[in-house]
C-alpha positions as CSV (number, residue, x, y, z in Angstrom):
1,X,-34.5,-46.7,-42.1
2,X,-37.8,-48.5,-40.9
3,X,-41.2,-47.6,-42.3
4,X,-44.4,-48.2,-40.6
5,X,-48.0,-47.6,-42.0
6,X,-51.1,-46.0,-40.1
7,X,-53.8,-47.9,-41.8
8,X,-56.7,-45.7,-42.5
9,X,-58.0,-46.7,-45.7
10,X,-57.4,-44.2,-48.4
11,X,-55.9,-41.8,-45.7
12,X,-53.2,-44.3,-44.6
13,X,-49.8,-42.9,-44.2
14,X,-46.1,-44.0,-43.7
15,X,-43.9,-43.3,-40.8
16,X,-40.2,-43.2,-41.7
17,X,-37.8,-43.7,-38.8
18,X,-34.3,-43.5,-39.2
19,X,-30.9,-41.3,-39.3
20,X,-30.2,-38.7,-41.8
21,X,-33.9,-38.5,-43.2
22,X,-33.9,-34.7,-43.5
23,X,-31.3,-35.0,-46.1
24,X,-33.2,-37.5,-48.4
25,X,-35.5,-35.8,-50.8
26,X,-36.9,-38.9,-52.3
27,X,-38.9,-39.4,-49.0
28,X,-40.5,-36.2,-49.4
29,X,-40.9,-35.9,-53.1
30,X,-44.1,-38.0,-53.5
31,X,-46.0,-35.7,-51.1
32,X,-45.1,-32.4,-52.7
33,X,-46.6,-32.5,-56.2
34,X,-46.7,-28.6,-56.4
35,X,-43.4,-26.8,-56.2
36,X,-44.3,-24.9,-53.1
37,X,-44.5,-25.3,-49.5
38,X,-44.9,-23.7,-46.2
39,X,-42.6,-24.7,-43.2
40,X,-43.8,-24.0,-39.6
41,X,-41.0,-24.1,-37.1
42,X,-39.9,-22.1,-33.9
43,X,-37.1,-20.1,-32.6
44,X,-35.2,-23.1,-31.2
45,X,-35.6,-25.8,-34.1
46,X,-35.4,-23.3,-37.0
47,X,-31.8,-22.3,-36.4
48,X,-30.9,-26.0,-36.3
49,X,-32.7,-27.7,-39.1
50,X,-34.5,-25.3,-41.3
51,X,-31.7,-24.5,-43.7
52,X,-31.3,-28.2,-44.1
53,X,-34.9,-28.9,-44.8
54,X,-35.1,-26.1,-47.3
55,X,-32.1,-27.3,-49.1
56,X,-33.4,-30.7,-49.4
57,X,-36.7,-29.3,-50.7
58,X,-34.8,-27.3,-53.4
59,X,-33.1,-30.4,-54.6
60,X,-36.6,-31.5,-55.7
61,X,-37.4,-28.2,-57.2
62,X,-39.8,-27.0,-54.2
63,X,-39.4,-23.6,-53.1
64,X,-40.5,-22.9,-49.3
65,X,-41.0,-20.0,-46.9
66,X,-40.9,-20.3,-43.2
67,X,-43.2,-19.4,-40.4
68,X,-41.0,-19.0,-37.1
69,X,-42.9,-19.1,-34.1
70,X,-42.0,-18.5,-30.3
71,X,-41.0,-21.6,-28.7
72,X,-42.9,-23.2,-25.8
73,X,-46.2,-24.5,-24.7
74,X,-47.1,-21.1,-23.5
75,X,-47.5,-20.0,-27.0
76,X,-49.9,-23.0,-28.2
77,X,-52.7,-20.2,-28.6
78,X,-55.1,-18.9,-30.8
79,X,-53.0,-15.6,-31.1
80,X,-49.9,-17.8,-32.3
81,X,-52.2,-19.7,-34.5
82,X,-53.3,-16.5,-36.4
83,X,-49.5,-15.9,-37.2
84,X,-49.5,-19.0,-39.3
85,X,-52.9,-17.8,-41.0
86,X,-51.4,-14.4,-41.6
87,X,-48.3,-15.9,-43.3
88,X,-50.4,-18.4,-45.4
89,X,-52.8,-15.4,-46.6
90,X,-49.7,-13.0,-47.3
91,X,-48.2,-15.7,-49.3
92,X,-51.5,-16.4,-51.3
93,X,-51.2,-20.1,-50.4
94,X,-53.8,-22.5,-52.1
95,X,-55.5,-25.5,-51.2
96,X,-52.7,-27.4,-52.7
97,X,-50.0,-25.9,-50.8
98,X,-48.7,-28.2,-48.1
99,X,-47.8,-27.3,-44.5
100,X,-44.8,-28.9,-43.1
101,X,-44.4,-29.0,-39.3
102,X,-40.7,-28.9,-38.3
103,X,-40.5,-29.1,-34.6
104,X,-41.9,-30.9,-31.3
105,X,-45.5,-31.5,-30.2
106,X,-46.5,-27.8,-29.9
107,X,-45.5,-27.1,-33.5
108,X,-46.9,-30.3,-34.9
109,X,-50.2,-29.7,-33.1
110,X,-50.6,-26.1,-34.1
111,X,-49.4,-26.7,-37.9
112,X,-51.9,-29.7,-38.2
113,X,-54.8,-27.5,-36.7
114,X,-53.9,-24.6,-39.1
115,X,-53.8,-27.2,-42.0
116,X,-57.3,-28.6,-41.0
117,X,-58.8,-25.2,-41.0
118,X,-57.0,-23.0,-43.7
119,X,-59.2,-23.1,-46.8
120,X,-61.1,-25.9,-44.9
121,X,-58.1,-28.3,-45.3
122,X,-54.7,-28.4,-46.9
123,X,-52.1,-31.2,-47.1
124,X,-50.0,-31.6,-43.8
125,X,-46.5,-33.3,-43.3
126,X,-45.0,-33.9,-40.0
127,X,-41.2,-33.7,-39.2
128,X,-41.2,-34.1,-35.5
129,X,-37.7,-33.1,-33.9
130,X,-38.3,-34.4,-30.1
131,X,-38.7,-37.9,-28.9
132,X,-42.1,-37.1,-27.5
133,X,-43.3,-35.9,-30.7
134,X,-41.7,-38.8,-32.8
135,X,-43.3,-41.5,-30.5
136,X,-46.8,-39.8,-29.8
137,X,-48.0,-36.5,-31.0
138,X,-46.9,-36.5,-34.7
139,X,-48.9,-39.8,-35.2
140,X,-52.6,-40.2,-35.2
141,X,-53.9,-36.8,-36.3
142,X,-54.6,-35.0,-33.1
143,X,-54.1,-31.3,-33.8
144,X,-55.1,-28.2,-31.7
145,X,-54.3,-25.5,-29.3
146,X,-54.8,-24.8,-25.7
147,X,-57.4,-22.6,-23.8
148,X,-56.6,-21.0,-20.6
149,X,-59.2,-23.2,-18.9
150,X,-58.0,-26.5,-20.4
151,X,-55.3,-28.1,-22.4
152,X,-55.9,-29.2,-26.1
153,X,-59.7,-28.3,-25.8
154,X,-59.8,-26.6,-29.3
155,X,-58.7,-28.8,-32.2
156,X,-59.6,-31.3,-34.9
157,X,-58.7,-34.9,-35.9
158,X,-56.5,-34.3,-39.1
159,X,-54.1,-36.9,-40.4
160,X,-50.8,-36.0,-42.0
161,X,-49.9,-37.3,-45.5
162,X,-46.4,-38.4,-44.1
163,X,-44.5,-38.6,-40.8
164,X,-40.6,-38.3,-41.2
165,X,-38.9,-39.1,-37.7
166,X,-35.0,-38.3,-38.2
167,X,-33.5,-39.7,-34.9
168,X,-30.5,-37.3,-35.6
169,X,-32.6,-34.3,-34.4
170,X,-32.5,-36.0,-31.0
171,X,-28.8,-35.2,-30.8
172,X,-29.6,-31.5,-30.0
173,X,-32.6,-32.5,-27.6
174,X,-32.0,-31.1,-24.0
175,X,-31.8,-34.0,-21.4
176,X,-35.1,-33.0,-19.8
177,X,-37.0,-33.2,-23.0
178,X,-35.5,-36.4,-23.9
179,X,-36.8,-37.7,-20.4
180,X,-40.0,-36.1,-21.3
181,X,-40.3,-38.3,-24.3
182,X,-39.6,-41.4,-22.5
183,X,-42.8,-40.9,-20.3
184,X,-44.8,-41.4,-23.5
185,X,-42.6,-44.3,-24.5
186,X,-43.3,-46.0,-21.0
187,X,-46.8,-45.3,-21.4
188,X,-47.1,-47.9,-24.2
189,X,-45.6,-50.7,-22.0
190,X,-48.0,-50.0,-19.2
191,X,-51.1,-49.9,-21.3
192,X,-50.7,-52.6,-23.8
193,X,-47.2,-53.9,-24.3
194,X,-45.6,-55.6,-21.2
195,X,-42.7,-57.1,-23.0
196,X,-41.9,-53.7,-24.2
197,X,-41.8,-52.4,-20.4
198,X,-39.6,-55.2,-19.7
199,X,-37.3,-54.2,-22.5
200,X,-37.3,-50.5,-21.4
201,X,-36.3,-51.4,-17.9
202,X,-33.4,-53.3,-19.3
203,X,-32.4,-50.6,-21.7
204,X,-33.2,-47.3,-20.0
205,X,-29.4,-46.5,-19.6
206,X,-28.7,-46.9,-23.3
207,X,-31.8,-44.6,-23.9
208,X,-30.6,-41.9,-21.7
209,X,-27.1,-42.1,-23.2
210,X,-28.7,-41.6,-26.7
211,X,-27.7,-45.0,-28.2
212,X,-28.9,-44.7,-31.8
213,X,-30.1,-48.4,-32.1
214,X,-31.9,-48.3,-28.7
215,X,-33.7,-45.0,-29.6
216,X,-34.8,-46.2,-33.1
217,X,-36.2,-49.4,-31.7
218,X,-38.0,-47.6,-28.9
219,X,-39.4,-45.1,-31.4
220,X,-40.5,-47.9,-33.9
221,X,-42.1,-50.0,-31.1
222,X,-44.0,-46.9,-29.7
223,X,-45.2,-45.9,-33.2
224,X,-46.3,-49.5,-33.9
225,X,-48.3,-49.5,-30.9
226,X,-49.9,-46.2,-31.7
227,X,-50.5,-46.9,-35.2
228,X,-52.4,-50.2,-34.4
229,X,-54.6,-48.1,-31.8
230,X,-55.2,-45.3,-34.2
231,X,-56.1,-47.6,-36.9
232,X,-58.8,-49.3,-34.8
233,X,-60.2,-46.0,-33.4
234,X,-59.3,-42.9,-35.1
235,X,-61.6,-40.6,-33.4
236,X,-61.2,-41.7,-29.7
237,X,-64.5,-43.5,-29.4
238,X,-63.0,-46.3,-27.6
239,X,-59.5,-48.1,-27.5
240,X,-57.8,-44.8,-28.2
241,X,-58.7,-43.2,-25.0
242,X,-56.2,-45.6,-23.3
243,X,-53.3,-43.6,-24.9
244,X,-54.2,-41.0,-22.3
245,X,-52.9,-42.8,-19.2
246,X,-51.7,-40.3,-16.8
247,X,-53.0,-37.4,-19.0
248,X,-56.2,-36.5,-17.0
249,X,-54.0,-35.8,-13.9
250,X,-51.3,-34.6,-16.1
251,X,-53.2,-32.1,-18.0
252,X,-54.6,-30.7,-14.7
253,X,-51.0,-30.3,-13.6
254,X,-49.9,-28.3,-16.8
255,X,-53.1,-26.0,-16.5
256,X,-52.8,-25.5,-12.9
257,X,-49.0,-24.6,-12.8
258,X,-49.2,-22.7,-16.1
259,X,-48.4,-23.9,-19.4
260,X,-44.8,-24.5,-20.0
261,X,-43.8,-24.7,-16.2
262,X,-43.9,-28.5,-16.4
263,X,-43.2,-30.2,-19.6
264,X,-46.0,-32.2,-20.9
265,X,-44.0,-35.5,-20.4
266,X,-43.1,-34.5,-16.9
267,X,-46.9,-33.8,-16.1
268,X,-47.8,-37.1,-17.7
269,X,-45.2,-39.1,-15.7
270,X,-46.5,-37.7,-12.3
271,X,-50.0,-38.3,-13.6
272,X,-49.1,-41.9,-14.3
273,X,-48.0,-42.4,-10.8
274,X,-51.5,-41.1,-9.7
275,X,-53.3,-43.3,-12.0
276,X,-51.4,-46.3,-10.8
277,X,-52.0,-45.3,-7.0
278,X,-55.7,-45.1,-7.9
279,X,-55.5,-48.4,-9.7
280,X,-54.0,-49.9,-6.6
281,X,-56.8,-48.4,-4.3
282,X,-59.3,-50.1,-6.5
283,X,-57.6,-53.4,-5.8
284,X,-56.5,-53.9,-9.5
285,X,-52.7,-53.8,-9.1
286,X,-50.5,-54.4,-6.2
287,X,-48.2,-52.0,-4.1
288,X,-45.2,-53.8,-5.9
289,X,-46.8,-52.8,-9.4
290,X,-47.1,-49.1,-8.2
291,X,-43.4,-49.3,-7.1
292,X,-42.4,-50.6,-10.4
293,X,-44.3,-47.8,-12.2
294,X,-42.5,-45.3,-10.1
295,X,-39.1,-47.0,-10.5
296,X,-39.1,-47.0,-14.3
297,X,-40.3,-43.3,-14.3
298,X,-37.6,-42.4,-11.9
299,X,-35.0,-44.2,-14.0
300,X,-36.1,-42.1,-16.9
301,X,-35.3,-38.9,-14.6
302,X,-38.9,-38.1,-14.5
303,X,-40.8,-36.5,-11.6
304,X,-43.2,-39.0,-9.7
305,X,-44.7,-36.6,-7.1
306,X,-47.2,-34.1,-8.3
307,X,-47.5,-30.4,-7.3
308,X,-50.0,-29.6,-4.6
309,X,-52.5,-27.6,-6.5
310,X,-55.3,-28.5,-3.8
311,X,-58.0,-31.2,-4.3
312,X,-60.5,-28.9,-5.5
313,X,-58.4,-27.3,-8.2
314,X,-57.3,-30.7,-9.5
315,X,-61.0,-31.7,-9.6
316,X,-62.1,-28.5,-11.5
317,X,-59.2,-29.1,-14.1
318,X,-60.0,-32.8,-14.4
319,X,-63.7,-31.8,-15.0
320,X,-62.6,-30.3,-18.2
321,X,-60.9,-33.5,-19.4
322,X,-62.1,-34.8,-22.8
323,X,-63.1,-38.1,-21.5
324,X,-65.7,-36.7,-19.2
325,X,-69.1,-38.2,-20.0
326,X,-72.5,-37.0,-18.6
327,X,-70.6,-34.7,-16.2
328,X,-68.7,-37.8,-14.7
329,X,-65.0,-38.0,-14.7
330,X,-63.4,-41.1,-16.4
331,X,-59.7,-42.1,-15.9
332,X,-57.4,-44.5,-17.8
333,X,-56.3,-47.0,-15.1
334,X,-54.4,-50.2,-15.0
335,X,-56.3,-53.5,-14.4
336,X,-52.7,-55.0,-14.5
337,X,-49.4,-53.8,-15.8
338,X,-49.7,-54.2,-19.6
339,X,-53.6,-53.9,-19.7
340,X,-55.3,-50.6,-19.2
341,X,-59.1,-49.6,-19.1
342,X,-61.2,-46.5,-19.1
343,X,-63.1,-46.4,-15.9
344,X,-65.6,-44.1,-14.4
345,X,-66.1,-46.2,-11.3
346,X,-63.6,-44.7,-9.0
347,X,-65.3,-43.7,-5.8
348,X,-64.7,-40.2,-4.7
349,X,-63.1,-41.2,-1.5
350,X,-60.3,-43.1,-3.1
351,X,-59.8,-40.3,-5.8
352,X,-59.3,-37.8,-2.9
353,X,-57.0,-40.2,-1.2
354,X,-54.8,-40.5,-4.3
355,X,-54.9,-36.7,-4.7
356,X,-53.7,-36.4,-1.1
357,X,-51.1,-39.2,-1.3
358,X,-49.4,-38.3,-4.5
359,X,-48.6,-34.7,-4.2
360,X,-45.5,-32.8,-2.6
């Protein structure tokens, strides 16, 4: 097991990464002072891991009940969120009752937002079960739900007390979801860690083959990068925005195609190619750099061509991006591979050229 720390003063918390962690009650015990907990999971993950987690909790004298939600991005809504509130109220949960998120990014985001808002804040533990949630969404305290007009537009910054990333849960992950998680892993190399990008290019086959050592290294390196960024900029007023490489375009794809039709990581991958293309048009990176971005994403079995929503539809959805300031679009772009910047200086004609060049 490896342990990293997200350094946020009195709200700092550990990230444990390793195999067999779901069966280690001593990792959870310090964060469960009361003998009661609520577990939020979904119809896919629950049958696989809920019994094991509840047995681990019973070993330390903690009784739990489960809220089992429908699975998928399409259910990351206010209506589904109310199912969590309903269960918490029906079980008379108090401010000391922790919520444990057992699932991928959708479950983590919704459970975190429920924890931030139920009784104005209850403890929250993340047990991510997908690669994407282990390397990205479980760390950093971004929580929320989608709105029909925009992804993740309703939410709160609310940090967990603990992140427990058991790599054994990746054994049941579908291949396309493993690839979707690799999109976020590759992102760290592109924005701030070029040696990690080199390592990913050399070890992609091992990652796709689910080699335990390779996966644990990639998860730990990704979490270390994210922990450093979050510690420096918890509420995304500066550097943390760089973690959104490809997301402005990617969220437009998810919204335009209908939530769940493209996995988040798939949309981010296609969006990352668009961001690289726009960076090249600005004269910051070379054609060879753009090709390198495409190739590493293709090797991860990710899409590198975006759906043709139409330029105006792309612009409309991107206008709802959280980085917009004063009505002006701002993009995370690459000044060079391994160094990203947030820029609002992309001329309209270059943006339109990217939107034409990168779609099917």
